[in-house]
C-alpha positions in Angstrom: 28.7 15.4 9.5 25.9 17.8 10.2 22.2 16.8 9.9 21.6 18.6 6.6 24.6 17.0 4.8 23.7 13.6 6.3 20.2 13.9 4.7 21.5 15.1 1.4 23.9 12.1 1.3 21.2 9.6 2.2 19.0 10.6 -0.7 21.7 11.6 -3.2 20.9 9.0 -5.8 17.2 9.4 -5.5 17.4 13.2 -5.8 19.3 12.8 -9.1 15.9 11.9 -10.7 13.8 14.9 -11.9 10.7 13.3 -10.3 12.3 13.4 -6.8 14.6 16.4 -7.0 13.9 18.7 -4.1 11.1 16.5 -2.9 12.5 15.1 0.4 10.8 17.6 2.6 7.5 16.7 0.9 8.0 13.0 1.5 9.1 13.5 5.1 5.9 15.2 5.8 3.6 12.7 4.1 1.9 10.1 6.1 0.9 6.6 4.9 -1.1 3.9 6.6 -0.2 0.3 5.6 -2.5 -2.7 6.2 -0.6 -6.0 6.1 3.1 -6.6 6.9 3.6 -9.8 4.9 5.4 -10.4 1.6 4.1 -7.2 0.2 3.7 -4.9 3.2 7.0 -5.7 4.8 9.2 -4.8 1.8 6.9 -1.9 0.7 7.1 -0.3 4.1 10.9 -0.7 4.1 11.2 0.9 0.7 9.0 3.8 1.6 10.8 4.6 4.8 14.1 4.2 2.9 12.9 6.7 0.4 12.1 9.2 3.1 8.5 8.7 4.1 8.9 9.2 7.8 5.3 9.0 9.1 3.6 5.7 8.9 0.9 3.7 10.5 1.1 -0.1 10.2 -1.4 -2.8 11.0 -1.1 -6.6 11.3 -2.4 -9.1 13.8 -0.2 -12.1 12.9 2.9 -13.7 14.4 5.7 -14.8 12.3 5.6 -18.4 11.0 8.4 -20.4 9.4 6.5 -20.5 6.2 6.6 -16.7 6.0 10.4 -16.4 6.0 11.0 -17.1 2.3 9.1 -14.0 1.1 8.8 -11.7 4.1 12.1 -10.0 4.2 11.7 -8.0 7.5 11.8 -11.3 9.4 14.2 -14.2 9.9 14.1 -17.6 11.5 14.9 -16.3 14.9 11.7 -14.3 14.8 9.3 -17.3 14.5 6.5 -16.9 17.0 7.1 -13.1 17.5 4.6 -10.4 16.5 5.1 -9.0 13.0 4.4 -5.6 14.3 7.2 -5.7 16.9 9.7 -7.0 14.3 8.6 -4.5 11.7 9.0 -1.6 14.0 12.5 -2.8 15.0 13.7 -3.1 11.4 12.1 0.2 10.2 13.7 2.1 13.1 17.0 0.5 12.3 16.7 1.7 8.8 15.9 5.3 9.8 15.6 6.2 13.5 13.6 9.3 12.6 10.6 7.4 11.4 7.4 7.9 13.4 5.4 4.7 13.6 1.9 4.0 15.1 1.0 0.3 15.2 -2.4 -1.4 15.2 -3.2 -5.1 15.8 -6.3 -4.9 13.7 -8.5 -2.4 11.8 -12.3 -2.1 12.0 -15.0 0.5 11.8 -14.2 1.6 15.4 -10.5 2.4 15.0 -10.3 3.2 11.3 -10.4 7.0 12.0 -7.4 6.6 14.2 -5.6 4.3 11.8 -6.1 6.7 8.9 -5.8 10.0 10.8 -3.9 12.7 8.8 -2.8 10.0 6.3 -2.4 10.9 2.6 -2.8 7.3 1.5 -4.0 4.0 2.9 -2.3 1.0 1.4 -4.1 -2.4 1.3 -1.4 -5.1 1.2 -3.4 -7.7 3.0 -4.0 -11.3 1.9 -7.8 -11.7 2.1 -10.6 -10.2 0.1 -12.9 -9.5 3.1 -10.3 -7.2 4.6 -9.6 -5.5 1.2 -13.3 -4.8 0.7 -13.7 -3.4 4.2 -10.7 -1.1 3.9 -11.8 0.2 0.5 -15.3 0.9 1.8 -14.0 2.8 4.7 -11.6 4.8 2.6 -14.4 5.6 0.1 -16.7 6.7 2.9 -14.0 8.9 4.5 -12.7 10.3 1.2 -9.2 8.9 1.8 -7.0 7.8 -1.2 -6.5 4.1 -1.4 -4.0 1.8 -3.1 -4.6 -1.9 -3.5 -1.8 -4.4 -4.4 -2.0 -8.1 -4.2 -0.2 -11.2 -5.6 -1.1 -14.9 -5.9 1.0 -17.5 -7.7 2.6 -15.5 -10.6 -0.2 -13.0 -10.9 -0.2 -9.5 -9.5 -2.6 -6.6 -9.5 -2.1 -2.9 -8.6 -4.6 -0.1 -8.6 -4.8 3.5 -7.2 -8.2 4.8 -6.1 -8.0 8.5 -5.3 -11.2 8.5 -3.3 -10.6 12.1 -2.2 -11.6 13.0 -5.8 -15.4 12.3 -6.0 -15.2 12.9 -9.8 -12.9 9.9 -9.9 -15.5 7.7 -8.2 -18.3 8.9 -10.6 -16.1 8.1 -13.6 -14.3 4.9 -12.5 -16.1 3.5 -9.4 -14.4 1.8 -6.5 -12.7 -1.5 -5.5 -16.1 -3.0 -4.8 -17.2 -2.2 -8.4 -14.1 -4.2 -9.6 -14.5 -7.3 -7.5 -18.3 -7.5 -7.2 -19.3 -11.0 -6.0 -15.8 -12.5 -6.3 -15.8 -15.6 -4.1 -13.3 -16.2 -1.3 -10.1 -17.4 -3.0 -8.2 -20.4 -1.7 -4.5 -19.8 -0.7 -2.1 -20.2 -3.6 1.6 -20.8 -3.9 4.0 -17.9 -4.2 7.7 -17.2 -4.6 9.7 -14.6 -2.7 10.6 -12.7 -5.9 6.9 -12.5 -7.0 6.0 -10.9 -3.7 9.1 -8.6 -3.9 8.3 -7.5 -7.5 4.8 -6.4 -6.5 5.9 -4.8 -3.3 8.5 -2.7 -5.2 5.9 -1.7 -7.9 3.6 -0.6 -5.1 6.2 1.4 -3.4 7.2 3.1 -6.7 3.5 4.0 -7.4 3.1 5.4 -3.9 6.2 7.6 -4.2 4.9 9.0 -7.5 1.5 9.7 -5.9 2.9 11.4 -2.9 5.2 13.7 -5.0 2.5 14.5 -7.5 4.2 12.7 -10.3 1.5 10.2 -11.2 -1.4 11.6 -13.3 -3.0 8.4 -14.7 -6.4 7.7 -13.4 -8.6 4.6 -13.5 -5.9 2.1 -14.5 -5.6 -1.5 -13.4 -2.1 -2.9 -13.7 -2.1 -6.7 -14.3 1.2 -8.4 -13.8 2.2 -11.8 -15.3 5.3 -12.3 -13.2 6.2 -15.6 -14.8 6.3 -14.2 -18.3 7.4 -10.7 -17.3 4.5 -8.8 -18.8 2.2 -6.1 -17.7 -1.2 -5.3 -19.1 -3.4 -2.4 -18.4 -7.2 -2.3 -18.1 -9.6 0.5 -17.3 -11.8 0.6 -14.2 -15.5 1.1 -14.8 -18.2 2.0 -12.3 -21.1 -0.1 -11.3 -24.1 2.2 -10.8 -25.7 -0.3 -8.5 -22.5 -0.7 -6.3 -23.5 -0.9 -2.6 -20.4 1.2 -1.7 -20.2 4.0 -4.3 -23.5 3.7 -6.2 -24.9 6.8 -4.6 -22.2 8.9 -6.2 -23.2 7.8 -9.6 -26.9 8.5 -8.9 -26.0 12.0 -7.8 -24.1 12.6 -11.0 -27.2 12.1 -13.2 
């Protein structure tokens, strides 16, 4: 089977959807940076590569623990004690050996430019609010689009922040506007299906964003995974926000 026919067969069912018809070349040339390879990031990265996103940067500093296995599907019990990065690269390459992967053990102000270089989106799929706030701030400062997804117990949240559009920031604010002085949250329980549901929703949103099929702005998606309901809320800016407040002042 020649290369062209192989690719056509790989994406046959996806390409049957109007939103993705004739979009494989677009997806193959998009680049996404993913922070966090746990219950959300592992499955989300797998779904994106499976859909044809073949340029990704991934970041995670953890090693695999036995308590991860029930929800982090890239890993199994034989991988306990091994770097999540190493296992993720192995599994993603096994899914599609064409994928180009750059890996990072951590992200800070010094290597963020390298982590996000040429990326169309940065995905925050981490498990702590300090990292989320730092990533959002850096994306806002560098005008890089940012998607945040998280889940705790049966509650999930998902938001797209197109920071490359400064008008969006003036109208809707940033992640810091949303969380404000939210205190550090203690670890909560979670099931594998809850993590998988939010990871899948995030991957779907990212695919729509990358192909230009998502036009909604400023929406917060709130998931009740126990009762199978989704609510929507609107983002609103904080004119005194320490991250994006200057944009609002400039719009007066």
